[in-house]
HTML snippet that shows the backbone in 3Dmol.js (N, CA, C, O; Angstrom):
<script src="https://3Dmol.org/build/3Dmol-min.js"></script>
<div id="view" style="width:600px;height:400px;position:relative"></div>
<script>
const pdb = `
ATOM      1  N   MET A   1       0.381 -11.080  -3.736  1.00  0.00           N
ATOM      2  CA  MET A   1      -0.774 -11.136  -4.586  1.00  0.00           C
ATOM      3  C   MET A   1      -1.006 -12.582  -4.998  1.00  0.00           C
ATOM      4  O   MET A   1      -0.064 -13.311  -5.311  1.00  0.00           O
ATOM      5  N   ILE A   2      -2.259 -12.983  -4.994  1.00  0.00           N
ATOM      6  CA  ILE A   2      -2.614 -14.347  -5.374  1.00  0.00           C
ATOM      7  C   ILE A   2      -2.689 -14.413  -6.893  1.00  0.00           C
ATOM      8  O   ILE A   2      -3.489 -13.715  -7.517  1.00  0.00           O
ATOM      9  N   THR A   3      -1.852 -15.257  -7.478  1.00  0.00           N
ATOM     10  CA  THR A   3      -1.822 -15.358  -8.937  1.00  0.00           C
ATOM     11  C   THR A   3      -2.674 -16.511  -9.453  1.00  0.00           C
ATOM     12  O   THR A   3      -3.054 -16.519 -10.623  1.00  0.00           O
ATOM     13  N   ASP A   4      -2.982 -17.489  -8.593  1.00  0.00           N
ATOM     14  CA  ASP A   4      -3.792 -18.630  -8.998  1.00  0.00           C
ATOM     15  C   ASP A   4      -4.909 -18.828  -7.971  1.00  0.00           C
ATOM     16  O   ASP A   4      -4.740 -19.611  -7.036  1.00  0.00           O
ATOM     17  N   PRO A   5      -6.041 -18.141  -8.120  1.00  0.00           N
ATOM     18  CA  PRO A   5      -7.118 -18.195  -7.126  1.00  0.00           C
ATOM     19  C   PRO A   5      -7.685 -19.600  -6.919  1.00  0.00           C
ATOM     20  O   PRO A   5      -8.057 -19.952  -5.800  1.00  0.00           O
ATOM     21  N   GLU A   6      -7.754 -20.394  -7.962  1.00  0.00           N
ATOM     22  CA  GLU A   6      -8.292 -21.752  -7.828  1.00  0.00           C
ATOM     23  C   GLU A   6      -7.388 -22.603  -6.949  1.00  0.00           C
ATOM     24  O   GLU A   6      -7.865 -23.347  -6.092  1.00  0.00           O
ATOM     25  N   ARG A   7      -6.105 -22.494  -7.160  1.00  0.00           N
ATOM     26  CA  ARG A   7      -5.142 -23.250  -6.352  1.00  0.00           C
ATOM     27  C   ARG A   7      -5.198 -22.796  -4.891  1.00  0.00           C
ATOM     28  O   ARG A   7      -5.121 -23.614  -3.974  1.00  0.00           O
ATOM     29  N   PHE A   8      -5.333 -21.487  -4.687  1.00  0.00           N
ATOM     30  CA  PHE A   8      -5.420 -20.970  -3.326  1.00  0.00           C
ATOM     31  C   PHE A   8      -6.697 -21.456  -2.640  1.00  0.00           C
ATOM     32  O   PHE A   8      -6.662 -21.815  -1.463  1.00  0.00           O
ATOM     33  N   SER A   9      -7.816 -21.472  -3.354  1.00  0.00           N
ATOM     34  CA  SER A   9      -9.081 -21.958  -2.786  1.00  0.00           C
ATOM     35  C   SER A   9      -8.966 -23.423  -2.387  1.00  0.00           C
ATOM     36  O   SER A   9      -9.465 -23.829  -1.338  1.00  0.00           O
ATOM     37  N   ALA A  10      -8.306 -24.212  -3.227  1.00  0.00           N
ATOM     38  CA  ALA A  10      -8.101 -25.626  -2.900  1.00  0.00           C
ATOM     39  C   ALA A  10      -7.231 -25.768  -1.656  1.00  0.00           C
ATOM     40  O   ALA A  10      -7.505 -26.602  -0.793  1.00  0.00           O
ATOM     41  N   TYR A  11      -6.179 -24.950  -1.567  1.00  0.00           N
ATOM     42  CA  TYR A  11      -5.317 -24.972  -0.383  1.00  0.00           C
ATOM     43  C   TYR A  11      -6.108 -24.609   0.866  1.00  0.00           C
ATOM     44  O   TYR A  11      -5.973 -25.263   1.900  1.00  0.00           O
ATOM     45  N   GLU A  12      -6.939 -23.561   0.775  1.00  0.00           N
ATOM     46  CA  GLU A  12      -7.740 -23.153   1.928  1.00  0.00           C
ATOM     47  C   GLU A  12      -8.660 -24.266   2.394  1.00  0.00           C
ATOM     48  O   GLU A  12      -8.776 -24.519   3.593  1.00  0.00           O
ATOM     49  N   ALA A  13      -9.308 -24.927   1.460  1.00  0.00           N
ATOM     50  CA  ALA A  13     -10.244 -26.000   1.804  1.00  0.00           C
ATOM     51  C   ALA A  13      -9.529 -27.143   2.510  1.00  0.00           C
ATOM     52  O   ALA A  13     -10.019 -27.641   3.524  1.00  0.00           O
ATOM     53  N   THR A  14      -8.385 -27.563   1.997  1.00  0.00           N
ATOM     54  CA  THR A  14      -7.654 -28.662   2.632  1.00  0.00           C
ATOM     55  C   THR A  14      -7.071 -28.219   3.965  1.00  0.00           C
ATOM     56  O   THR A  14      -6.995 -29.008   4.907  1.00  0.00           O
ATOM     57  N   SER A  15      -6.666 -26.975   4.047  1.00  0.00           N
ATOM     58  CA  SER A  15      -6.100 -26.464   5.290  1.00  0.00           C
ATOM     59  C   SER A  15      -7.150 -26.462   6.403  1.00  0.00           C
ATOM     60  O   SER A  15      -6.863 -26.844   7.538  1.00  0.00           O
ATOM     61  N   ARG A  16      -8.366 -26.029   6.069  1.00  0.00           N
ATOM     62  CA  ARG A  16      -9.439 -26.028   7.077  1.00  0.00           C
ATOM     63  C   ARG A  16      -9.815 -27.442   7.484  1.00  0.00           C
ATOM     64  O   ARG A  16     -10.129 -27.689   8.648  1.00  0.00           O
ATOM     65  N   ALA A  17      -9.788 -28.364   6.547  1.00  0.00           N
ATOM     66  CA  ALA A  17     -10.145 -29.745   6.846  1.00  0.00           C
ATOM     67  C   ALA A  17      -9.126 -30.377   7.791  1.00  0.00           C
ATOM     68  O   ALA A  17      -9.485 -31.220   8.613  1.00  0.00           O
ATOM     69  N   LYS A  18      -7.861 -29.977   7.681  1.00  0.00           N
ATOM     70  CA  LYS A  18      -6.801 -30.540   8.524  1.00  0.00           C
ATOM     71  C   LYS A  18      -6.707 -29.851   9.882  1.00  0.00           C
ATOM     72  O   LYS A  18      -5.977 -30.314  10.758  1.00  0.00           O
ATOM     73  N   ASP A  19      -7.427 -28.762  10.065  1.00  0.00           N
ATOM     74  CA  ASP A  19      -7.358 -27.974  11.303  1.00  0.00           C
ATOM     75  C   ASP A  19      -8.034 -28.729  12.442  1.00  0.00           C
ATOM     76  O   ASP A  19      -9.260 -28.820  12.499  1.00  0.00           O
ATOM     77  N   ASN A  20      -7.224 -29.266  13.344  1.00  0.00           N
ATOM     78  CA  ASN A  20      -7.751 -30.026  14.471  1.00  0.00           C
ATOM     79  C   ASN A  20      -7.514 -29.306  15.791  1.00  0.00           C
ATOM     80  O   ASN A  20      -7.519 -29.943  16.844  1.00  0.00           O
ATOM     81  N   LEU A  21      -7.307 -28.004  15.759  1.00  0.00           N
ATOM     82  CA  LEU A  21      -7.042 -27.268  16.982  1.00  0.00           C
ATOM     83  C   LEU A  21      -8.316 -27.048  17.773  1.00  0.00           C
ATOM     84  O   LEU A  21      -9.377 -26.770  17.213  1.00  0.00           O
ATOM     85  N   SER A  22      -8.194 -27.175  19.077  1.00  0.00           N
ATOM     86  CA  SER A  22      -9.345 -26.886  19.934  1.00  0.00           C
ATOM     87  C   SER A  22      -9.454 -25.371  20.108  1.00  0.00           C
ATOM     88  O   SER A  22      -8.540 -24.625  19.758  1.00  0.00           O
ATOM     89  N   LEU A  23     -10.568 -24.942  20.644  1.00  0.00           N
ATOM     90  CA  LEU A  23     -10.768 -23.518  20.879  1.00  0.00           C
ATOM     91  C   LEU A  23      -9.717 -22.983  21.855  1.00  0.00           C
ATOM     92  O   LEU A  23      -9.224 -21.868  21.682  1.00  0.00           O
ATOM     93  N   ALA A  24      -9.378 -23.758  22.861  1.00  0.00           N
ATOM     94  CA  ALA A  24      -8.363 -23.344  23.831  1.00  0.00           C
ATOM     95  C   ALA A  24      -7.004 -23.152  23.151  1.00  0.00           C
ATOM     96  O   ALA A  24      -6.280 -22.207  23.463  1.00  0.00           O
ATOM     97  N   GLN A  25      -6.666 -24.042  22.232  1.00  0.00           N
ATOM     98  CA  GLN A  25      -5.398 -23.929  21.506  1.00  0.00           C
ATOM     99  C   GLN A  25      -5.388 -22.690  20.616  1.00  0.00           C
ATOM    100  O   GLN A  25      -4.374 -22.002  20.509  1.00  0.00           O
ATOM    101  N   LYS A  26      -6.531 -22.411  19.975  1.00  0.00           N
ATOM    102  CA  LYS A  26      -6.616 -21.230  19.127  1.00  0.00           C
ATOM    103  C   LYS A  26      -6.459 -19.952  19.954  1.00  0.00           C
ATOM    104  O   LYS A  26      -5.795 -19.009  19.525  1.00  0.00           O
ATOM    105  N   TYR A  27      -7.072 -19.927  21.137  1.00  0.00           N
ATOM    106  CA  TYR A  27      -6.915 -18.762  22.009  1.00  0.00           C
ATOM    107  C   TYR A  27      -5.479 -18.617  22.497  1.00  0.00           C
ATOM    108  O   TYR A  27      -4.991 -17.500  22.673  1.00  0.00           O
ATOM    109  N   LYS A  28      -4.804 -19.736  22.713  1.00  0.00           N
ATOM    110  CA  LYS A  28      -3.409 -19.693  23.132  1.00  0.00           C
ATOM    111  C   LYS A  28      -2.538 -19.077  22.043  1.00  0.00           C
ATOM    112  O   LYS A  28      -1.641 -18.286  22.337  1.00  0.00           O
ATOM    113  N   ILE A  29      -2.799 -19.434  20.790  1.00  0.00           N
ATOM    114  CA  ILE A  29      -2.067 -18.846  19.664  1.00  0.00           C
ATOM    115  C   ILE A  29      -2.362 -17.356  19.575  1.00  0.00           C
ATOM    116  O   ILE A  29      -1.453 -16.546  19.395  1.00  0.00           O
ATOM    117  N   LEU A  30      -3.645 -16.993  19.702  1.00  0.00           N
ATOM    118  CA  LEU A  30      -4.038 -15.590  19.653  1.00  0.00           C
ATOM    119  C   LEU A  30      -3.353 -14.784  20.761  1.00  0.00           C
ATOM    120  O   LEU A  30      -2.878 -13.673  20.524  1.00  0.00           O
ATOM    121  N   GLU A  31      -3.306 -15.339  21.947  1.00  0.00           N
ATOM    122  CA  GLU A  31      -2.645 -14.657  23.068  1.00  0.00           C
ATOM    123  C   GLU A  31      -1.152 -14.472  22.784  1.00  0.00           C
ATOM    124  O   GLU A  31      -0.586 -13.424  23.093  1.00  0.00           O
ATOM    125  N   GLY A  32      -0.519 -15.483  22.201  1.00  0.00           N
ATOM    126  CA  GLY A  32       0.895 -15.370  21.848  1.00  0.00           C
ATOM    127  C   GLY A  32       1.143 -14.286  20.811  1.00  0.00           C
ATOM    128  O   GLY A  32       2.101 -13.521  20.917  1.00  0.00           O
ATOM    129  N   LEU A  33       0.276 -14.225  19.810  1.00  0.00           N
ATOM    130  CA  LEU A  33       0.404 -13.178  18.792  1.00  0.00           C
ATOM    131  C   LEU A  33       0.192 -11.793  19.400  1.00  0.00           C
ATOM    132  O   LEU A  33       0.879 -10.838  19.041  1.00  0.00           O
ATOM    133  N   TYR A  34      -0.767 -11.694  20.323  1.00  0.00           N
ATOM    134  CA  TYR A  34      -1.013 -10.415  20.994  1.00  0.00           C
ATOM    135  C   TYR A  34       0.204  -9.986  21.810  1.00  0.00           C
ATOM    136  O   TYR A  34       0.610  -8.825  21.761  1.00  0.00           O
ATOM    137  N   ARG A  35       0.781 -10.916  22.553  1.00  0.00           N
ATOM    138  CA  ARG A  35       1.971 -10.587  23.354  1.00  0.00           C
ATOM    139  C   ARG A  35       3.131 -10.155  22.466  1.00  0.00           C
ATOM    140  O   ARG A  35       3.866  -9.229  22.809  1.00  0.00           O
ATOM    141  N   GLU A  36       3.296 -10.819  21.332  1.00  0.00           N
ATOM    142  CA  GLU A  36       4.369 -10.449  20.401  1.00  0.00           C
ATOM    143  C   GLU A  36       4.126  -9.044  19.846  1.00  0.00           C
ATOM    144  O   GLU A  36       5.061  -8.254  19.720  1.00  0.00           O
ATOM    145  N   ALA A  37       2.876  -8.735  19.516  1.00  0.00           N
ATOM    146  CA  ALA A  37       2.559  -7.394  19.019  1.00  0.00           C
ATOM    147  C   ALA A  37       2.825  -6.345  20.097  1.00  0.00           C
ATOM    148  O   ALA A  37       3.335  -5.266  19.796  1.00  0.00           O
ATOM    149  N   ARG A  38       2.486  -6.649  21.339  1.00  0.00           N
ATOM    150  CA  ARG A  38       2.760  -5.709  22.441  1.00  0.00           C
ATOM    151  C   ARG A  38       4.261  -5.509  22.615  1.00  0.00           C
ATOM    152  O   ARG A  38       4.725  -4.395  22.858  1.00  0.00           O
ATOM    153  N   ARG A  39       5.013  -6.594  22.488  1.00  0.00           N
ATOM    154  CA  ARG A  39       6.463  -6.509  22.615  1.00  0.00           C
ATOM    155  C   ARG A  39       7.055  -5.610  21.535  1.00  0.00           C
ATOM    156  O   ARG A  39       8.062  -4.937  21.753  1.00  0.00           O
ATOM    157  N   MET A  40       6.411  -5.609  20.363  1.00  0.00           N
ATOM    158  CA  MET A  40       6.882  -4.794  19.251  1.00  0.00           C
ATOM    159  C   MET A  40       6.353  -3.356  19.308  1.00  0.00           C
ATOM    160  O   MET A  40       6.653  -2.547  18.430  1.00  0.00           O
ATOM    161  N   GLY A  41       5.567  -3.040  20.341  1.00  0.00           N
ATOM    162  CA  GLY A  41       5.113  -1.668  20.528  1.00  0.00           C
ATOM    163  C   GLY A  41       3.714  -1.353  20.033  1.00  0.00           C
ATOM    164  O   GLY A  41       3.327  -0.185  19.981  1.00  0.00           O
ATOM    165  N   HIS A  42       2.952  -2.369  19.671  1.00  0.00           N
ATOM    166  CA  HIS A  42       1.586  -2.150  19.211  1.00  0.00           C
ATOM    167  C   HIS A  42       0.598  -2.395  20.352  1.00  0.00           C
ATOM    168  O   HIS A  42       0.938  -3.035  21.347  1.00  0.00           O
ATOM    169  N   PHE A  43      -0.622  -1.885  20.204  1.00  0.00           N
ATOM    170  CA  PHE A  43      -1.699  -2.073  21.175  1.00  0.00           C
ATOM    171  C   PHE A  43      -1.332  -1.538  22.562  1.00  0.00           C
ATOM    172  O   PHE A  43      -1.588  -2.192  23.574  1.00  0.00           O
ATOM    173  N   THR A  44      -0.738  -0.359  22.601  1.00  0.00           N
ATOM    174  CA  THR A  44      -0.393   0.233  23.889  1.00  0.00           C
ATOM    175  C   THR A  44      -1.600   0.957  24.469  1.00  0.00           C
ATOM    176  O   THR A  44      -2.565   1.235  23.757  1.00  0.00           O
ATOM    177  N   GLU A  45      -1.545   1.261  25.755  1.00  0.00           N
ATOM    178  CA  GLU A  45      -2.633   1.973  26.414  1.00  0.00           C
ATOM    179  C   GLU A  45      -2.830   3.356  25.807  1.00  0.00           C
ATOM    180  O   GLU A  45      -3.954   3.850  25.729  1.00  0.00           O
ATOM    181  N   GLU A  46      -1.727   3.983  25.374  1.00  0.00           N
ATOM    182  CA  GLU A  46      -1.826   5.317  24.787  1.00  0.00           C
ATOM    183  C   GLU A  46      -2.573   5.276  23.451  1.00  0.00           C
ATOM    184  O   GLU A  46      -3.292   6.215  23.111  1.00  0.00           O
ATOM    185  N   ASP A  47      -2.400   4.192  22.698  1.00  0.00           N
ATOM    186  CA  ASP A  47      -3.031   4.066  21.379  1.00  0.00           C
ATOM    187  C   ASP A  47      -4.484   3.613  21.456  1.00  0.00           C
ATOM    188  O   ASP A  47      -5.222   3.744  20.480  1.00  0.00           O
ATOM    189  N   PHE A  48      -4.899   3.087  22.592  1.00  0.00           N
ATOM    190  CA  PHE A  48      -6.202   2.451  22.695  1.00  0.00           C
ATOM    191  C   PHE A  48      -7.345   3.396  22.335  1.00  0.00           C
ATOM    192  O   PHE A  48      -8.249   3.022  21.588  1.00  0.00           O
ATOM    193  N   LEU A  49      -7.306   4.606  22.859  1.00  0.00           N
ATOM    194  CA  LEU A  49      -8.390   5.561  22.609  1.00  0.00           C
ATOM    195  C   LEU A  49      -8.037   6.581  21.540  1.00  0.00           C
ATOM    196  O   LEU A  49      -8.755   7.563  21.357  1.00  0.00           O
ATOM    197  N   ASP A  50      -6.947   6.359  20.842  1.00  0.00           N
ATOM    198  CA  ASP A  50      -6.528   7.285  19.808  1.00  0.00           C
ATOM    199  C   ASP A  50      -7.565   7.319  18.685  1.00  0.00           C
ATOM    200  O   ASP A  50      -7.812   6.300  18.040  1.00  0.00           O
ATOM    201  N   GLY A  51      -8.160   8.464  18.453  1.00  0.00           N
ATOM    202  CA  GLY A  51      -9.142   8.622  17.395  1.00  0.00           C
ATOM    203  C   GLY A  51     -10.555   8.237  17.766  1.00  0.00           C
ATOM    204  O   GLY A  51     -11.427   8.192  16.899  1.00  0.00           O
ATOM    205  N   ILE A  52     -10.808   7.956  19.051  1.00  0.00           N
ATOM    206  CA  ILE A  52     -12.151   7.531  19.463  1.00  0.00           C
ATOM    207  C   ILE A  52     -13.179   8.645  19.240  1.00  0.00           C
ATOM    208  O   ILE A  52     -14.349   8.372  18.970  1.00  0.00           O
ATOM    209  N   GLU A  53     -12.735   9.897  19.355  1.00  0.00           N
ATOM    210  CA  GLU A  53     -13.669  11.014  19.149  1.00  0.00           C
ATOM    211  C   GLU A  53     -14.203  10.991  17.719  1.00  0.00           C
ATOM    212  O   GLU A  53     -15.392  11.210  17.490  1.00  0.00           O
ATOM    213  N   ASN A  54     -13.329  10.727  16.772  1.00  0.00           N
ATOM    214  CA  ASN A  54     -13.754  10.654  15.373  1.00  0.00           C
ATOM    215  C   ASN A  54     -14.701   9.480  15.138  1.00  0.00           C
ATOM    216  O   ASN A  54     -15.675   9.599  14.395  1.00  0.00           O
ATOM    217  N   ASP A  55     -14.413   8.357  15.770  1.00  0.00           N
ATOM    218  CA  ASP A  55     -15.278   7.185  15.614  1.00  0.00           C
ATOM    219  C   ASP A  55     -16.673   7.456  16.166  1.00  0.00           C
ATOM    220  O   ASP A  55     -17.674   7.088  15.550  1.00  0.00           O
ATOM    221  N   ILE A  56     -16.735   8.099  17.327  1.00  0.00           N
ATOM    222  CA  ILE A  56     -18.029   8.412  17.940  1.00  0.00           C
ATOM    223  C   ILE A  56     -18.800   9.401  17.075  1.00  0.00           C
ATOM    224  O   ILE A  56     -20.002   9.240  16.866  1.00  0.00           O
ATOM    225  N   ARG A  57     -18.119  10.413  16.577  1.00  0.00           N
ATOM    226  CA  ARG A  57     -18.758  11.407  15.728  1.00  0.00           C
ATOM    227  C   ARG A  57     -19.294  10.765  14.450  1.00  0.00           C
ATOM    228  O   ARG A  57     -20.424  11.037  14.043  1.00  0.00           O
ATOM    229  N   LEU A  58     -18.498   9.925  13.828  1.00  0.00           N
ATOM    230  CA  LEU A  58     -18.918   9.251  12.612  1.00  0.00           C
ATOM    231  C   LEU A  58     -20.114   8.336  12.878  1.00  0.00           C
ATOM    232  O   LEU A  58     -21.062   8.308  12.092  1.00  0.00           O
ATOM    233  N   ALA A  59     -20.072   7.597  13.968  1.00  0.00           N
ATOM    234  CA  ALA A  59     -21.178   6.689  14.301  1.00  0.00           C
ATOM    235  C   ALA A  59     -22.472   7.468  14.519  1.00  0.00           C
ATOM    236  O   ALA A  59     -23.536   7.034  14.079  1.00  0.00           O
ATOM    237  N   SER A  60     -22.390   8.609  15.191  1.00  0.00           N
ATOM    238  CA  SER A  60     -23.608   9.382  15.429  1.00  0.00           C
ATOM    239  C   SER A  60     -24.143   9.970  14.125  1.00  0.00           C
ATOM    240  O   SER A  60     -25.357  10.046  13.935  1.00  0.00           O
ATOM    241  N   LEU A  61     -23.251  10.385  13.226  1.00  0.00           N
ATOM    242  CA  LEU A  61     -23.697  10.911  11.938  1.00  0.00           C
ATOM    243  C   LEU A  61     -24.345   9.818  11.088  1.00  0.00           C
ATOM    244  O   LEU A  61     -25.366  10.054  10.443  1.00  0.00           O
ATOM    245  N   LEU A  62     -23.762   8.647  11.088  1.00  0.00           N
ATOM    246  CA  LEU A  62     -24.323   7.543  10.319  1.00  0.00           C
ATOM    247  C   LEU A  62     -25.678   7.113  10.876  1.00  0.00           C
ATOM    248  O   LEU A  62     -26.586   6.767  10.120  1.00  0.00           O
ATOM    249  N   LYS A  63     -25.807   7.137  12.192  1.00  0.00           N
ATOM    250  CA  LYS A  63     -27.060   6.718  12.821  1.00  0.00           C
ATOM    251  C   LYS A  63     -28.189   7.675  12.460  1.00  0.00           C
ATOM    252  O   LYS A  63     -29.335   7.249  12.322  1.00  0.00           O
ATOM    253  N   GLN A  64     -27.885   8.953  12.306  1.00  0.00           N
ATOM    254  CA  GLN A  64     -28.906   9.934  11.975  1.00  0.00           C
ATOM    255  C   GLN A  64     -29.499   9.675  10.599  1.00  0.00           C
ATOM    256  O   GLN A  64     -30.665   9.997  10.368  1.00  0.00           O
ATOM    257  N   ASN A  65     -28.746   9.116   9.700  1.00  0.00           N
ATOM    258  CA  ASN A  65     -29.203   8.916   8.332  1.00  0.00           C
ATOM    259  C   ASN A  65     -29.831   7.544   8.088  1.00  0.00           C
ATOM    260  O   ASN A  65     -30.190   7.221   6.955  1.00  0.00           O
ATOM    261  N   VAL A  66     -29.965   6.749   9.121  1.00  0.00           N
ATOM    262  CA  VAL A  66     -30.553   5.422   8.957  1.00  0.00           C
ATOM    263  C   VAL A  66     -32.067   5.550   9.066  1.00  0.00           C
ATOM    264  O   VAL A  66     -32.596   6.089  10.038  1.00  0.00           O
ATOM    265  N   ARG A  67     -32.735   5.052   8.067  1.00  0.00           N
ATOM    266  CA  ARG A  67     -34.196   5.060   8.071  1.00  0.00           C
ATOM    267  C   ARG A  67     -34.686   3.632   7.953  1.00  0.00           C
ATOM    268  O   ARG A  67     -34.019   2.771   7.380  1.00  0.00           O
ATOM    269  N   LYS A  68     -35.858   3.400   8.504  1.00  0.00           N
ATOM    270  CA  LYS A  68     -36.446   2.077   8.347  1.00  0.00           C
ATOM    271  C   LYS A  68     -36.913   1.926   6.911  1.00  0.00           C
ATOM    272  O   LYS A  68     -37.442   2.872   6.328  1.00  0.00           O
ATOM    273  N   PRO A  69     -36.724   0.749   6.337  1.00  0.00           N
ATOM    274  CA  PRO A  69     -37.194   0.559   4.962  1.00  0.00           C
ATOM    275  C   PRO A  69     -38.722   0.579   4.942  1.00  0.00           C
ATOM    276  O   PRO A  69     -39.365   0.194   5.919  1.00  0.00           O
ATOM    277  N   PRO A  70     -39.295   1.024   3.837  1.00  0.00           N
ATOM    278  CA  PRO A  70     -40.762   1.028   3.772  1.00  0.00           C
ATOM    279  C   PRO A  70     -41.293  -0.393   3.809  1.00  0.00           C
ATOM    280  O   PRO A  70     -40.716  -1.310   3.224  1.00  0.00           O
ATOM    281  N   ARG A  71     -42.397  -0.551   4.504  1.00  0.00           N
ATOM    282  CA  ARG A  71     -43.003  -1.883   4.585  1.00  0.00           C
ATOM    283  C   ARG A  71     -43.740  -2.185   3.298  1.00  0.00           C
ATOM    284  O   ARG A  71     -44.361  -1.319   2.682  1.00  0.00           O
ATOM    285  N   GLU A  72     -43.648  -3.428   2.924  1.00  0.00           N
ATOM    286  CA  GLU A  72     -44.366  -3.846   1.721  1.00  0.00           C
ATOM    287  C   GLU A  72     -45.838  -4.020   2.057  1.00  0.00           C
ATOM    288  O   GLU A  72     -46.184  -4.495   3.139  1.00  0.00           O
ATOM    289  N   ASP A  73     -46.677  -3.644   1.153  1.00  0.00           N
ATOM    290  CA  ASP A  73     -48.096  -3.858   1.341  1.00  0.00           C
ATOM    291  C   ASP A  73     -48.402  -5.273   0.885  1.00  0.00           C
ATOM    292  O   ASP A  73     -48.520  -5.532  -0.312  1.00  0.00           O
ATOM    293  N   ARG A  74     -48.528  -6.176   1.823  1.00  0.00           N
ATOM    294  CA  ARG A  74     -48.703  -7.594   1.494  1.00  0.00           C
ATOM    295  C   ARG A  74     -50.118  -7.919   1.049  1.00  0.00           C
ATOM    296  O   ARG A  74     -50.363  -8.998   0.510  1.00  0.00           O
ATOM    297  N   SER A  75     -51.038  -7.017   1.264  1.00  0.00           N
ATOM    298  CA  SER A  75     -52.424  -7.298   0.864  1.00  0.00           C
ATOM    299  C   SER A  75     -52.590  -7.251  -0.642  1.00  0.00           C
ATOM    300  O   SER A  75     -53.547  -7.816  -1.171  1.00  0.00           O
ATOM    301  N   ARG A  76     -51.674  -6.588  -1.347  1.00  0.00           N
ATOM    302  CA  ARG A  76     -51.759  -6.473  -2.798  1.00  0.00           C
ATOM    303  C   ARG A  76     -51.219  -7.692  -3.532  1.00  0.00           C
ATOM    304  O   ARG A  76     -51.446  -7.823  -4.734  1.00  0.00           O
ATOM    305  N   SER A  77     -50.509  -8.591  -2.846  1.00  0.00           N
ATOM    306  CA  SER A  77     -49.893  -9.733  -3.522  1.00  0.00           C
ATOM    307  C   SER A  77     -50.883 -10.660  -4.121  1.00  0.00           C
ATOM    308  O   SER A  77     -50.504 -11.665  -4.721  1.00  0.00           O
TER     309      SER A  77
END
`;
const viewer = $3Dmol.createViewer("view");
viewer.addModel(pdb, "pdb");
viewer.setStyle({}, {cartoon: {color: "spectrum"}});
viewer.zoomTo();
viewer.render();
</script>
């Protein structure tokens, strides 16, 4: 838990300013983290589609309830 938000914000700002990694280097780090997670048993092929039926069902239900916002009558302004 962050006990001093101001100090943390200052740390974040200086940390981003010092970040000189190229995009290729960032992807290399990401790939290393992914490989480590796979080694630990995460992101397996069996888990990939786990729960996809629920996600599809939820997405279709949410899409049904989306309405376009009413247009403003700009002639009255």
